[in-house]
N, C-alpha and C positions, 0 to 999 in steps of 0.2 A: 682376284676375280670375284665379282659379285655373283650371288646366286639368284635363281629365278624364284621369286616370291610365290607365284602361282603353284609351282611344283612343290615348294616347301609347304604351302597350305594343304595340298592334296595329301602329302605324306603325314602331316600333323593330324588331319582329320581321320585318315585311315588308321593310324596307330591308336588314336584316342578311342576308336570304336572296336578295335581288334584285339586289344590287350588290356589287362588290368594291372600290368607291371608298371613300375616307375619309369616315366619318360622325362628326359631332360634334353634341352637343346643347348648346343655349344657351337661357337664359331671355331671351326678347325678345318684343315685341308682346303683352305681358300674357299670355304663354303659354310653350310650350316649342317652340323652333325646332329643326328637324333640318337641319343644314348638311351638304351633300354636296360634297366637294372645295372647302371654304371658301366655298360659296355657299348662301344660304338656299334650301331646296328646298320644304319643307312645314312647317307650324306647327300645333300643337294649341292652340287658344284656346277655353277653356271646353269645351263639348261639340262645337265645330265644328273643321273643318280650315280652315286658310288655305293656299291653294295658289298656287304661282308657276308660270305657264304661258306659252306663246307667245301673245302677244296677237292674232296672226293667226287663232287658233282660237276667238275669242270667240263667234262665232255658234253653233258646236257646243257649247261649254262652257256658255253661258248658257241653253241649252235643257234642261239636266240638272236633275233633281229636287234640291232643296236649294241650288242656286246662289244666291249673293247677291253683288252687286258689293262690292268692298272700298272703302269710303269712310272717309277720315280727315280731320278738320277741313274737311269740306265738299268735299273733292277726291276724285274717283274715281281709283283707281290701276289703270292698264292693266296687264294681265298678272298680276293678283292677284285672288283671289276668296275668299270664305268659302263653305264648304259645310256646311249644317245637317246634323245627324245623320241625318235621314231620307234624305239623299242618299248615304249610304255604309253602310247597314245590311247589304246583301248583300255577299258576298265579291267578286262581279263588280264591283259599283259601287265598293267600296273600292279594288280593284286598278286600276280605271279612273283614279281621281283620283291615286293614287300614281304610276302609270305616266306620267300626263300631266306630273306634276312632274319625274319622273326624266328623261323624254325631253327636256324643255326645259333641264334642268340643264347638259347639255353645251354649249349655246349661250349660256346666261345669263352675264352679266358679274358678277364678284364686286364687292362693295362695296370702296371704297377703305379701306385700313387707316389708322387715325389714329395 
């Protein structure tokens, strides 16, 4: 699946001005992942965002417009979700999702390097 270049540009611009941490882009999860300090932070998949967040905030996060649980091979992944485009049309909503991901990034564990 291709990713929406305009959404990726929005993410790229926001991360560049919002953090001084190391940002790297990688193609993964059938989209474009934005790695912050070597940890997957947010991904653009099709027209959607795939967000990584503190699973303790699931009640708050799941009540947001556009929220979709992340299910792969029949398994729901805790601390990850998809956000349909209607959930981040406004600047305020877009920043909510990106800040959610950035705030968890400090606590998130990085994947083991192979």
